[in-house]
C-alpha positions in Angstrom: -112.0 -115.4 54.2 -112.8 -117.4 57.6 -116.1 -118.9 58.4 -117.9 -118.8 61.9 -118.0 -122.2 63.3 -121.8 -122.4 62.9 -121.4 -121.5 59.4 -122.1 -124.2 56.5 -118.8 -125.9 54.8 -119.1 -127.9 51.5 -117.6 -130.8 53.2 -120.5 -131.1 55.3 -123.0 -131.4 52.7 -125.5 -134.2 52.4 -124.3 -134.4 48.7 -126.1 -134.4 45.5 -128.9 -136.6 44.7 -127.3 -138.3 42.0 -122.8 -138.5 43.0 -120.7 -136.2 41.0 -116.9 -135.9 40.9 -115.8 -132.9 43.1 -114.5 -129.9 40.5 -110.9 -129.3 40.8 -111.0 -125.6 41.8 -115.1 -124.7 42.6 -116.5 -125.3 45.5 -119.8 -127.4 45.8 -122.1 -124.2 46.4 -120.1 -122.2 43.7 -121.2 -124.9 41.3 -124.9 -124.6 42.5 -124.8 -121.1 41.7 -123.6 -121.3 38.2 -126.0 -123.7 37.2 -129.0 -121.4 38.8 -127.3 -118.8 36.8 -127.0 -120.8 33.5 -130.4 -122.5 34.0 -133.7 -121.0 31.7 -135.6 -120.5 34.6 -133.4 -117.7 35.9 -133.3 -116.0 32.4 -136.9 -115.7 32.0 -137.4 -113.9 35.3 -135.9 -111.0 33.3 -139.8 -110.9 31.3 -141.6 -111.5 34.9 -142.7 -108.5 36.7 -141.6 -107.2 40.1 -144.7 -104.5 40.7 -144.8 -103.0 37.7 -145.6 -103.8 34.1 -142.4 -103.3 31.9 -144.5 -101.1 29.7 -144.8 -98.6 32.6 -140.9 -97.6 32.6 -137.9 -99.5 31.9 -136.1 -98.0 34.9 -138.4 -99.9 37.3 -137.4 -103.4 38.8 -138.4 -107.0 37.2 -138.2 -110.4 38.8 -134.2 -110.9 37.5 -133.0 -107.2 38.9 -135.0 -108.0 42.2 -133.3 -111.1 42.5 -129.8 -109.5 41.8 -130.3 -107.0 44.3 -131.5 -109.6 47.2 -127.9 -111.5 46.0 -126.2 -108.3 46.5 -127.8 -107.8 50.1 -127.6 -111.2 51.0 -123.5 -111.5 50.3 -123.1 -108.1 52.6 -125.0 -109.9 55.4 -123.2 -113.3 54.8 -119.8 -111.6 55.0 -120.6 -109.5 57.8 -121.9 -113.0 60.0 -119.1 -114.7 58.7 -121.1 -117.3 56.8 -120.7 -119.3 53.2 -121.6 -116.6 51.0 -121.4 -119.3 48.0 -124.1 -121.0 50.0 -125.9 -117.4 50.6 -125.6 -116.4 46.9 -127.1 -119.3 45.0 -130.1 -119.4 47.7 -130.8 -115.8 46.7 -130.4 -116.3 43.4 -132.6 -119.3 43.5 -135.1 -117.6 45.5 -137.6 -116.5 43.2 -137.3 -119.2 40.1 -140.4 -120.7 40.7 -142.1 -117.6 40.4 -145.2 -117.6 37.9 -146.0 -114.9 35.4 -147.6 -111.5 37.1 -145.6 -111.3 40.2 -148.1 -112.4 43.4 -151.3 -112.1 41.3 -149.9 -115.0 39.2 -149.2 -117.2 42.1 -152.7 -116.5 43.8 -154.5 -117.4 40.7 -152.6 -120.6 39.9 -152.8 -121.7 43.7 -156.7 -120.8 43.6 -157.4 -122.8 40.6 -155.1 -125.8 41.9 -157.1 -125.9 44.9 -160.0 -127.2 43.2 -158.5 -130.1 42.3 -157.2 -130.8 46.1 -153.9 -129.3 45.6 -152.1 -125.7 45.4 -149.1 -123.4 43.9 -146.4 -122.4 46.2 -143.5 -120.5 44.1 -141.2 -122.2 46.7 -142.2 -125.4 46.3 -142.6 -125.0 42.5 -139.0 -123.8 41.9 -137.6 -127.4 43.8 -139.5 -128.6 41.1 -137.9 -126.8 38.5 -134.6 -127.2 39.7 -135.2 -131.0 40.3 -136.9 -132.3 36.9 -137.9 -129.5 34.4 -134.3 -128.1 33.5 -132.8 -130.5 31.0 -129.0 -129.7 30.6 -127.6 -132.8 31.9 -127.0 -136.2 29.7 -126.6 -137.8 33.1 -129.0 -137.1 35.6 -132.4 -135.0 35.1 -132.7 -131.6 36.5 -130.0 -129.4 38.1 -128.5 -132.1 40.5 -128.2 -129.4 43.1 -126.8 -129.9 46.8 -129.3 -131.6 49.5 -128.8 -128.3 51.1 -129.7 -125.8 48.3 -132.5 -127.7 47.3 -133.3 -127.5 51.3 -132.7 -123.8 51.3 -135.2 -123.9 48.1 -138.0 -125.2 50.2 -137.5 -123.7 53.7 -135.7 -120.1 53.4 -139.2 -118.4 54.1 -141.2 -121.0 56.3 -141.0 -123.9 58.4 -142.9 -126.9 58.0 -142.7 -128.8 61.0 -145.8 -127.7 62.6 -147.8 -129.9 60.0 -149.8 -129.4 56.9 -149.7 -130.8 54.0 -148.2 -129.8 50.8 -148.5 -130.7 47.1 -145.1 -131.7 46.6 -143.2 -134.4 48.5 -140.6 -132.6 51.1 -140.4 -135.2 54.0 -136.8 -135.7 53.0 -136.0 -132.1 53.9 -135.4 -132.3 58.0 -138.4 -130.7 58.4 -138.2 -130.9 62.2 -135.2 -128.8 62.2 -134.3 -125.2 61.0 -132.6 -124.8 58.1 -128.7 -123.2 58.0 -128.5 -119.6 58.7 -127.5 -118.8 55.1 -130.9 -120.3 54.3 -132.6 -118.2 57.5 -131.3 -114.7 56.1 -132.8 -114.9 52.4 -136.2 -114.1 53.2 -134.9 -111.0 55.7 -132.7 -109.9 52.3 -135.6 -110.3 50.0 -138.0 -107.8 52.5 -134.9 -105.6 52.3 -134.6 -105.5 48.8 -138.3 -105.2 48.0 -139.2 -102.9 50.7 -136.4 -100.4 49.6 -136.8 -101.1 45.9 -140.8 -100.8 45.9 -140.7 -97.5 48.0 -137.8 -96.1 45.2 -140.3 -97.3 42.3 -143.5 -96.4 43.7 -142.1 -92.5 44.2 -140.7 -92.5 40.8 -143.4 -93.7 39.2 -145.9 -90.8 40.6 -148.2 -93.1 42.4 -146.5 -92.1 45.9 -146.0 -88.7 46.9 -142.8 -87.6 48.9 -144.7 -85.9 51.2 -146.9 -88.9 51.8 -144.0 -91.1 52.2 -142.7 -88.8 54.8 -145.9 -88.3 56.7 -146.5 -91.8 56.9 -143.3 -93.7 57.1 -141.6 -93.6 60.4 -138.2 -95.3 59.5 -137.7 -93.1 56.1 -139.1 -89.8 57.7 -136.1 -90.1 60.6 -133.5 -91.2 58.0 -134.8 -88.3 55.7 -134.1 -86.0 58.7 -130.7 -87.0 58.7 -130.3 -86.5 55.4 -131.3 -83.3 54.8 -129.2 -82.0 57.3 -126.1 -83.3 55.6 -127.1 -82.2 52.0 -129.5 -79.4 52.7 -129.1 -77.7 48.9 -129.8 -80.9 47.4 -132.3 -81.4 45.2 -135.4 -83.7 46.0 -134.3 -86.6 43.8 -131.3 -86.8 45.2 -132.3 -86.4 48.7 -134.7 -89.4 48.2 -132.1 -91.5 46.7 -130.0 -90.7 49.7 -132.8 -91.5 52.2 -133.5 -95.3 50.2 -129.7 -95.7 50.3 -129.6 -95.0 54.0 -133.0 -97.2 54.4 -131.3 -99.8 53.0 -128.2 -100.0 54.9 -130.2 -99.2 58.0 -132.4 -102.2 57.8 -129.2 -104.3 56.6 -127.1 -102.8 60.2 -129.9 -103.7 62.1 -130.2 -107.3 61.0 -126.7 -108.2 61.3 -126.3 -106.6 65.0 -129.2 -108.1 66.1 -128.4 -111.6 64.6 -125.3 -111.5 66.3 -126.8 -110.5 69.8 -129.1 -113.8 69.5 -126.6 -116.4 68.4 -124.6 -114.8 71.4 -127.7 -114.8 73.5 -128.6 -118.5 72.8 -124.8 -119.5 73.1 -125.0 -121.1 69.4 -121.8 -122.1 68.3 -122.4 -125.0 66.0 -124.4 -125.5 62.7 -126.3 -128.4 64.9 -127.1 -126.0 67.2 -128.6 -123.5 64.5 -130.7 -126.5 63.5 -131.8 -127.9 66.9 -132.6 -124.0 67.6 -136.7 -123.9 68.8 -136.7 -120.6 66.8 -135.0 -118.8 63.9 -131.4 -116.8 64.5 -131.5 -114.3 62.1 -133.7 -111.3 62.3 -134.5 -107.9 63.2 -134.4 -106.2 66.5 -138.1 -106.2 68.0 -138.2 -102.0 67.1 -136.6 -102.4 64.0 -139.2 -105.1 63.1 -142.0 -102.9 64.0 -140.6 -100.1 61.7 -140.1 -102.4 59.1 -144.2 -103.3 59.6 -144.8 -100.2 59.3 -143.4 -99.6 55.7 -145.0 -102.9 54.6 -148.2 -101.8 55.5 -147.7 -98.5 54.2 -146.6 -100.1 50.8 -149.4 -102.7 50.5 -152.3 -99.9 51.3 -150.7 -97.0 48.9 -149.4 -98.8 46.4 -149.9 -102.6 45.7 -153.4 -101.5 46.4 -153.4 -98.5 43.9 -155.9 -98.5 41.3 -153.7 -98.3 38.6 -151.8 -101.7 39.7 -155.4 -102.9 40.6 -156.3 -102.7 37.1 -153.5 -104.5 35.7 -153.8 -107.0 38.4 -157.2 -108.0 37.3 -156.2 -108.0 33.6 -153.5 -110.6 34.3 -156.1 -112.7 36.4 -158.3 -113.0 33.4 -155.9 -113.5 31.1 -154.4 -116.7 33.6 -157.8 -118.1 34.2 -158.9 -118.4 30.6 -155.4 -119.8 29.4 -156.0 -122.4 32.0 -159.4 -123.1 31.0 -158.2 -123.2 27.1 -155.5 -126.0 27.7 -157.5 -128.2 29.6 -160.1 -128.2 27.1 -157.2 -128.4 24.2 -154.1 -130.1 25.9 -152.9 -130.9 22.2 -152.4 -126.9 22.1 -149.7 -127.6 24.6 -146.0 -127.7 23.3 -144.6 -131.5 22.5 -142.9 -131.7 25.8 -145.5 -130.7 28.2 -148.0 -133.0 26.3 -145.9 -136.2 26.9 -146.3 -135.3 30.6 -150.2 -135.8 30.6 -149.4 -139.5 30.6 -147.5 -139.1 33.6 -149.2 -136.5 35.8 -152.7 -135.3 35.9 -153.6 -132.8 33.1 -154.6 -130.0 35.1 -150.6 -129.9 36.8 -149.5 -129.9 33.6 -151.1 -127.1 32.5 -150.4 -125.2 35.6 -146.6 -125.9 34.9 -146.4 -124.8 31.6 -148.6 -121.5 32.9 -146.2 -121.1 35.8 -143.3 -121.1 33.4 -144.5 -118.3 31.3 -143.0 -114.6 31.3 -145.8 -112.2 31.3 -144.9 -111.3 27.7 -145.7 -114.8 26.9 -148.9 -114.6 28.2 -149.7 -111.9 26.3 -148.5 -113.4 23.1 -150.6 -116.7 23.8 -154.1 -114.5 24.9 -153.5 -112.4 21.3 -153.1 -115.6 19.2 -155.7 -117.7 20.8 -158.1 -115.0 21.9 -157.9 -112.1 19.6 -156.5 -108.5 20.2 -159.8 -107.0 22.0 -160.5 -110.0 24.1 -158.9 -108.4 27.3 -158.7 -105.0 26.6 
């Protein structure tokens, strides 16, 4: 496929931290994609929740299936904008490898605990540490030895750092005064499209969100539902809902592509360096669609994420993580050998945080039962 002049190209990469020979038939970013897919941290996403605990239903998204959906939407957007799809795809597949157990609850708990030590926890920065140090697969170097641009994208796909603020991980090498390539800029928005539509879908099928509630409170869904109902007047509600979700994904994706093209033309952006020097991000929804998407996000926050059924699970997860953290601080000898060895190199609280962040939801449950007993968190 022909690439746009402003797309990232393999030959423009700043390379790997540890030089490697060029592969005879795989591009640099395709090699990075394959390394992420074969990483343990990527496989563990299967047992990390997205919104619903796996015991709630086998049909709902987990962190891995969510990542696959983000990757699919990312490839669509990247192809339409004539960007480097291999580069976009590896960023989509790696965007959540640093997520701790129990979704955003786990991230919030670890961040609050680590702030007591003058540090913090952010899943993107932790993802960088995973691909740089924690994955052990190669004899020649630590980590996965990903290209500079992929590491930069893991750090910067969802926020800019140029306006100040210290981070607990040294990221000064990642061109902080510049915007990332377009392939990185689109990831956070593909992520939004994926989780907004998926969470609405899972929320409805869980019974926590009613069809009438969604239609009444989400304007974009209501508009699309009216169109679907006109096309399929005899279809059952279940299929009308499914068709509307499909239309929702298509509508958000199409608007993002079309508006991004307009922004690039408006600012006369024709090269990667012009992308990097741009004062603002160039990938985004149109103002009208942005507002509609914000309404959808607000509805999900109020009606689904804050639902009493999900709050109860978050409270239990918080208690488990906090108690595990205190336990390993008191008894570091309980850490696996590979982690215990790091205590000589890193502060104990950092080693404990790294260990817990790598756990799956199921493993947290298992460790809590083994250490504290079955009735501790009932």
